[in-house]
N, C-alpha and C positions, 0 to 999 in steps of 0.2 A: 421597812418600807425597801426597795430598789429602787436606786435613781435611774430618770431615765436614760437611755443611751445618748450618746454625743451624737449630735449630727452630722450626717457624712460630710465630707471637705475637698471638693475638685481642687488640686493643687497643680495638675497637667493640662492646661489647655489652649496647649499650641496649636492652632490651626482649627478648632474646635472650641472656641470659649462659648460660654452660655451667653444668649443673645440678650443685646443691650436690652431694657425695656421700651427704649422707643424704637428700636427696630422692630420688636413685637409689634406695638401699635400700630406701626406703618404699614407693615406686611398686612395685617389684620383688614385696614382701611381699604389697602388698593385688592384684594381680593374680589369686590363685589366692582372697583371699577377699572382694572387692569389685567382683565384676565382675557381681552380679546388679543386678535393678532397683529401686533403694531404696522404689520405690511398691508394690511387692509385698508382701503377707503371707506368704510364703512365709520358712522359718529363714534362707534364703541373701538374701532380700529386706530382712529385718527386721537382718541384719547389714550388710550394706552402709548399711541407713539410720543405723545406730548409727555407723557409720564415717564416714558423709558431716556428722552432727549431731557430731562430733568434731572434725573439720577446721574446722567453722566456729565451734565453739569457739575454738580455737586461733587461727586467724585473726582473730576479734573482741580477742580480746586482744591480740595483734598490732598491729591498728588502734585499740584504745582507744574498742572500742565493745561494744555489748550483743549477743549471738547472734544474737539474733531482728533485728536489725538489721544482718546480713551476709546479702547474696545473692549465688550463686557464677554467671559467666557463661560465656559461649564465649569472650571475648577482652575486653581491654582497651578497645579500640574499641566493642563492644558494649556496655560498661557507660558509657562515656560519651555513647552515641547515646542510651541507654535513659534515662538520669539529665536527658539535657535536652528529649526527646520526652514523656517520664511526667510531668516537673514543669510545663512550658507547656500539655501537656493537662488537666492537674489544676487549673492556674490559670487557665486562657484566659478565665474572666469576669473575672480582675485585669487580663490583657493578655499577649502575644505574646511581646513584647520581651527578649530574652536581651541580656543584659549581658557582654560579658568582653574581657580584657586581647588587645590584637591578637597577642600571641607562644603564646595558647593553641593546645594541641595540634589540628590540622587536623580531628579528628573531632569537636572540641566548636563549632568554627567552621561545619562543614558539617552539625551538626544545630543549630545554631542558626538559619542561613539555611536549612535545611528547613523546620522547624517556625514559624516567622514572623519577626519582622523581630532582627536580628542587629544590636547595636552595639557597638564596639571602643571601647577606650579606650588612648592611645598609652603609648607608654613610651619610657624615655633611652636613652642610648647603651650601658647595660650590661643592656639588656633586661628593666630592672624597671620595672613599669606605674607610671602616675602614680597614685597610690593619692589626694592629695587630690581630683583629676578624677572617680576612681569612686566616690568616698565623698559628692563634692557628686551627681553624678549619682542616688544612690541616696538621699539624704536630702532633693533636691530643695532644694540650698543653692546655687542660681543665679539667674542674672539671669529676670526676670520674661518676657522672649522667649524663652530657653531652655525655661521652665517650661511656658511656652502649647503650644509645638511638641513637645515630648516624651511620648513614650506609656509609662504603666507599666510598668513591668520586671518580668516572671514570673521570671527567674532570673538570679542573677551566677554567673558561675563566674571561676575564679582558680586557677591552678596554684599547687602549694606552692612548686615550683623549677621551673624551665625546663629540659628534658632536652637541651636544645641548645649551652646556653653555660655551665648552672650555676648562673645566677642565681636567688636566693631573692627570693621574691614579699611582701609586706606581708599576710600573709593575715588575721592577728590583727587589723590594724586596718581592712582592709575585711571582714572577718566581723561586727566588732562594728556596724557601720553598717548590714550587711547585717540584722543580729538587730533593729536600732532600727529599722529599716525595713519591717519583716516580709516581707523576702526572702529566701528559701532560698538558698545559697551552697553549689555545688558546687565541690569542692577536688579536682584532679587529682594526687595524690601517684605517679603512675607511675614517678617517674623517681627518687622520695625516698626510698620508706616501705623499709625494709632497709639503707639506710645512713646514715640520721641519724635521730633521733627525730622522731615522726612530727607533722602539725600536730595542732591542738586547736581550732581554731574552722572549724568545718564542720556543713553539714545532710547533705550529700551527699559521700560520700567512694569515689576510684574507685582502685584500687593494681592493680598488676600484678607477678603469680609470677613472668613470665619475666624481670625484673628485678632480683630479688634471687636468684635461682638456681632458682627454680622453674620445671616444666614449662609451654610453650606450651598454650593450648588452653584455657586456664581464665582468667577475671578475676575480680574481687572490686568489689562494690559496695555500700557501707554507706550506709544511710540511716535516719537519724533521725523518730520517729514523729510527729512535729509537719509533717513534710512532704505538703504535698496531692500527690496520685501518682495519674493515671489514665491506665493501659497503651491505648497505640492499634494495637496487636496484637490479633490474635483473641484470644478467650476459650480459656483453657488451663486443667489442672488446677492447673499451675504459673502462679500468676500473672503473676510478674514474670518468669522466662526461661524460658517455652516447652522441653520437652525434656531440659532438667537438664544436666546436665555428667560427666565422666568421675570415678566416686569414687576411683578408685585418683591420678588427674591433681590432685583437689582436696586428698586427704591427702597428697601429694608436695608439694603448694606449701605448705600448713601449716608442714609440716615442715622447708622449706626457709627459711621466714621463722624457726620458731622457732630453727637452726641460724645464720641470717646476725642475728639480734638480740643472741643470745649471745656473739659475737663481733665484735659492729659496733663496740666503742671500740677495738678494736684494728685493725680493717680501716679503721676510717676515718683512723685517725692515720697508718697506712702510706701510704694513696693518698692524704691530702691532700699527704704528702711528696712522693710522686712527681708530683703534677699542678703542685705548684711547679715542681717541678725541669725539667718540661715546658715550663711558660708563660715560666720563665726562659733554657734555653737555646734555647728556639724565637725568641725575640724578639731574643737577643742573637747569632744565628748565622744565621739567614737573612735575608737583604735583602728589603726590601718586604714586610714581613708583619705582620699586622693579629691581636693574639691577644685575643679578645674575652670580654666577660662581667665580671661583678666579680672583683675580683682577692681579695677575703678573703671576702665575705658570699655564700656560693657552695656547692654541691654538692662532696664531696671526690672524687669519682671523674672528673670530668666537663670534658673542654678542647677548645676549638673554636679555631682560628687559619685565617686568608683570607690567601693569598698573592695580590698583585698579579702580572698577566701571565703565570697558571697557568691550565688547564681543570680544575676539580676532577675529572673523570674521569679524565682522564688521569693527573693524579698519584696517585691512589688504585690507579691501574693498573700504576703504576711501583713504588707500596710493597708491592703484591701482589706482584710478582714478586721483591720483596727479602725477602719472609717476615714482612710485617706486614699483617695485615687491620686497615681502618680505613675512614672513610665520608666521605663528601661528601654534598652536598645540605642537605636539611632533614630531621632527624630526627624531624620532627611530622607526615611525609604518609608515604604507602605508597610511592611513588614516589622510591629514595633519593638520585636524579641529579637531581628535581626542583630549582628554586631556592628558597632558604631563607626563606620569609613570615618566619621570627622575626628573620635578618639583615637583610631589607631594613626592619622594622618599627624597627630599632634604629640603622639608616641606614650599616652595616656592608656590606663587600664580600660579596657573594653568589655571585661566583664563585673557583675556586681555594681552596674552604675546605678542612679537613681536619679531623673529629670523631673523638674519642677519648672512650671511656666503660669505664673500667678495670672489670674484675671481681676476685674476690679473688684469684685465683691469680696476675696480673701482677708479677713482681718487680722486682729494682732491676735488676738486669741486665739484663729486656726494656726497661725504658726507658731506659735510658743506651744500649744499642744502636740503638733506634729515633734518639735523637736525634742520635747518632755518624752514620745513614746519611741522615736527613733534607735535610741541607743540601747534598748532592751529587744526589739524589734530584731536587729543588726545580732547582737547575742544570741538568741534563741535561732535564727536561721543558722548560724555559724557552728550550734551545738549539733543541730540537725544533719548537717553536714558532715560531722566529725572534725571541724576546723577550730573550736574552741582550744584557744591558747596555744596557736602555732605562730 
């Protein structure tokens, strides 16, 4: 008798994790209750509006924000685009320069280039921004020549942690400098919220329900009242995000965050142990490999490694045939096989990389089986490419 094939294992859930069971249940229950337009005055509309406000209130509690500060968007990308565009337009008399780390999500970098002048700050080999350089730019503690040629900063952007390599960023240090300089700070917590405690130093905070087991099609942007903001899109009844969002999806997103935070500590310990196991076994058992990101000060569920003499697409395809869904390229761009600007900024190998983001249901057995299979897969791909023994 032949043994049954092993079940497929999803090991890359960044931004699109399997729905938390509580989110599925909430969404199903709201399909019959929250389908109406919450802007209508009918009983159905009023009920939908109450459910939407309950979702915003719950999300606000999870973010550490006030309910009135929380705005629901169509996606995490829309949240980031709107944050950059709205602040730059609102502060256009001050300047249009967006100051960001070189490893921000592509949506932030693209919005910065689109709205004004994007200025990036270098990172170290772990992907952590040069905090001293970013603080100096914000506070003008630089040489006379540097100050003379610099334009005023309209917005600073710094992710809470990098979703591609897991490294935490010095948000508190940069946030204090930004506050002293009167510059709003946009913090992208799309890879961290629901997995670790959220950041405290922010003026605008973007979060991604898809990352914590909520539905796609919903994004969250919290904005402090002190932020000067002016939308650069046509006027609408909903000033922030015209058209609104699905009430069932918003309620499911809030429910998923509540559930993720309820078991966050246990989940964090388990996935941190699993990631440490992957990092150790990959480094020890796969020749010519570079495991990237800070080994300690990092997200508990993200790990990336780069294999020399291997094409990333070929490697992910070979692992897929073995039953493991992984990713390559950049976690911060829409095209998954595009070379990673994050790894390039770190000075790491940009090809042959494998990116994992472990969701809540990944087991220790899944991790061990992946580590057992990986060395042979890498060797076979190298043989096919004629790179064996180099």
